[in-house]
ZAZA-926105 format. One record per residue (C-alpha): residue number from 1; x, y, z. Coordinates in nm, 4 decimals, padded with zeros to 6 digits. Layout:
// ZAZA-926105
<atom num="NUM" east="X" north="Y" up="Z"/>
...
This chain:
// ZAZA-926105
<atom num="1" east="01.5029" north="-02.8115" up="-00.6159"/>
<atom num="2" east="01.3082" north="-02.6425" up="-00.3386"/>
<atom num="3" east="00.9772" north="-02.4766" up="-00.4238"/>
<atom num="4" east="00.9536" north="-02.0990" up="-00.4226"/>
<atom num="5" east="00.7862" north="-01.9224" up="-00.1310"/>
<atom num="6" east="00.5148" north="-01.6595" up="-00.1506"/>
<atom num="7" east="00.7833" north="-01.3993" up="-00.0691"/>
<atom num="8" east="01.0008" north="-01.5124" up="-00.3612"/>
<atom num="9" east="00.7055" north="-01.4704" up="-00.5965"/>
<atom num="10" east="00.6355" north="-01.1254" up="-00.4489"/>
<atom num="11" east="01.0024" north="-01.0325" up="-00.5023"/>
<atom num="12" east="00.9894" north="-01.1567" up="-00.8634"/>
<atom num="13" east="00.6781" north="-00.9455" up="-00.9226"/>
<atom num="14" east="00.8533" north="-00.6422" up="-00.7734"/>
<atom num="15" east="01.1377" north="-00.6939" up="-01.0238"/>
<atom num="16" east="00.8913" north="-00.7301" up="-01.3117"/>
<atom num="17" east="00.7080" north="-00.4144" up="-01.2055"/>
<atom num="18" east="01.0346" north="-00.2186" up="-01.1832"/>
<atom num="19" east="01.1438" north="-00.3390" up="-01.5303"/>
<atom num="20" east="00.8101" north="-00.2291" up="-01.6765"/>
<atom num="21" east="00.8320" north="00.1053" up="-01.4943"/>
<atom num="22" east="01.1821" north="00.1630" up="-01.6353"/>
<atom num="23" east="01.0415" north="00.1010" up="-01.9859"/>
<atom num="24" east="00.7770" north="00.3702" up="-01.9119"/>
<atom num="25" east="00.4898" north="00.1199" up="-01.9394"/>
<atom num="26" east="00.1597" north="00.2036" up="-01.7695"/>
<atom num="27" east="00.0840" north="-00.1501" up="-01.6492"/>
<atom num="28" east="00.1669" north="-00.5200" up="-01.6779"/>
<atom num="29" east="-00.0749" north="-00.8123" up="-01.6753"/>
<atom num="30" east="00.0426" north="-01.1246" up="-01.4967"/>
<atom num="31" east="-00.1219" north="-01.4676" up="-01.5079"/>
<atom num="32" east="-00.0612" north="-01.7052" up="-01.2160"/>
<atom num="33" east="00.0028" north="-02.0177" up="-01.4248"/>
<atom num="34" east="00.2450" north="-01.8325" up="-01.6573"/>
<atom num="35" east="00.4295" north="-01.6730" up="-01.3635"/>
<atom num="36" east="00.4674" north="-02.0126" up="-01.1966"/>
<atom num="37" east="00.5848" north="-02.1800" up="-01.5195"/>
<atom num="38" east="00.8347" north="-01.9008" up="-01.5985"/>
<atom num="39" east="00.9705" north="-01.8901" up="-01.2430"/>
<atom num="40" east="00.9702" north="-02.2617" up="-01.1637"/>
<atom num="41" east="00.9544" north="-02.4723" up="-01.4819"/>
<atom num="42" east="00.8116" north="-02.8175" up="-01.4175"/>
<atom num="43" east="00.6892" north="-02.7342" up="-01.0677"/>
<atom num="44" east="00.3329" north="-02.7174" up="-00.9402"/>
<atom num="45" east="00.3336" north="-02.4353" up="-00.6861"/>
<atom num="46" east="00.0168" north="-02.2443" up="-00.7694"/>
<atom num="47" east="-00.0700" north="-02.1679" up="-00.4070"/>
<atom num="48" east="00.2506" north="-01.9695" up="-00.3437"/>
<atom num="49" east="00.2332" north="-01.7991" up="-00.6845"/>
<atom num="50" east="-00.1247" north="-01.6794" up="-00.6325"/>
<atom num="51" east="-00.0653" north="-01.5674" up="-00.2751"/>
<atom num="52" east="00.2450" north="-01.3743" up="-00.3849"/>
<atom num="53" east="00.0454" north="-01.2094" up="-00.6633"/>
<atom num="54" east="-00.2401" north="-01.1132" up="-00.4315"/>
<atom num="55" east="00.0006" north="-00.9790" up="-00.1687"/>
<atom num="56" east="00.1685" north="-00.7642" up="-00.4373"/>
<atom num="57" east="-00.1528" north="-00.5867" up="-00.5352"/>
<atom num="58" east="-00.1560" north="-00.2149" up="-00.4611"/>
<atom num="59" east="-00.4324" north="00.0436" up="-00.4647"/>
<atom num="60" east="-00.5620" north="00.0762" up="-00.8211"/>
<atom num="61" east="-00.4466" north="-00.2674" up="-00.9395"/>
<atom num="62" east="-00.7299" north="-00.4748" up="-01.0847"/>
<atom num="63" east="-00.8293" north="-00.8311" up="-01.1628"/>
<atom num="64" east="-00.8351" north="-00.9131" up="-01.5338"/>
<atom num="65" east="-00.9556" north="-01.2643" up="-01.4524"/>
<atom num="66" east="-01.0713" north="-01.3270" up="-01.0962"/>
<atom num="67" east="-01.1229" north="-01.6958" up="-01.0122"/>
<atom num="68" east="-01.4679" north="-01.7919" up="-00.8839"/>
<atom num="69" east="-01.3248" north="-01.9607" up="-00.5734"/>
<atom num="70" east="-01.3164" north="-01.7474" up="-00.2576"/>
<atom num="71" east="-00.9436" north="-01.8017" up="-00.2030"/>
<atom num="72" east="-00.8685" north="-01.6768" up="-00.5571"/>
<atom num="73" east="-00.6084" north="-01.9569" up="-00.5857"/>
<atom num="74" east="-00.6318" north="-02.0747" up="-00.9474"/>
<atom num="75" east="-00.4211" north="-02.0843" up="-01.2612"/>
<atom num="76" east="-00.6615" north="-01.8430" up="-01.4297"/>
<atom num="77" east="-00.5835" north="-01.5630" up="-01.1813"/>
<atom num="78" east="-00.4703" north="-01.2668" up="-01.3898"/>
<atom num="79" east="-00.3915" north="-00.9279" up="-01.2376"/>
<atom num="80" east="-00.3184" north="-00.5918" up="-01.3981"/>
<atom num="81" east="-00.0489" north="-00.4160" up="-01.1954"/>
<atom num="82" east="-00.0127" north="-00.0449" up="-01.2649"/>
<atom num="83" east="00.3559" north="00.0432" up="-01.2687"/>
<atom num="84" east="00.3451" north="00.4176" up="-01.3375"/>
<atom num="85" east="00.3602" north="00.4858" up="-00.9616"/>
<atom num="86" east="00.5730" north="00.2448" up="-00.7596"/>
<atom num="87" east="00.5833" north="00.4713" up="-00.4525"/>
<atom num="88" east="00.6126" north="00.2783" up="-00.1249"/>
<atom num="89" east="00.3399" north="00.5089" up="00.0127"/>
<atom num="90" east="00.0749" north="00.3415" up="-00.2063"/>
<atom num="91" east="-00.1712" north="00.1443" up="00.0025"/>
<atom num="92" east="-00.2165" north="-00.2267" up="-00.0561"/>
<atom num="93" east="-00.5202" north="-00.3457" up="-00.2488"/>
<atom num="94" east="-00.6336" north="-00.5478" up="00.0547"/>
<atom num="95" east="-00.6241" north="-00.2414" up="00.2842"/>
<atom num="96" east="-00.8279" north="-00.0330" up="00.0373"/>
<atom num="97" east="-01.0905" north="-00.3031" up="-00.0266"/>
<atom num="98" east="-01.1577" north="-00.4165" up="00.3308"/>
<atom num="99" east="-01.4790" north="-00.2151" up="00.3629"/>
């Protein structure tokens, strides 16, 4: 079986965010290792999982556990995604935090 791409992880996160939004939840917390294990059981693809998670961060989303490494690629990466506003107009986390 072929490993998932960063885009596939980002798409999976978009689905998870929409499900949580439909349930009227305020946020979801996603851990990189758990996301990878749930999406690709038995596969080690942490790099794509973490990059997909980071790319999916929007303005207001926060790190619950931010790895000490500069790349933030680690199984401990845990992000709180706020799902009350899934508007496409929301800026990405990276664009907001460039300064």
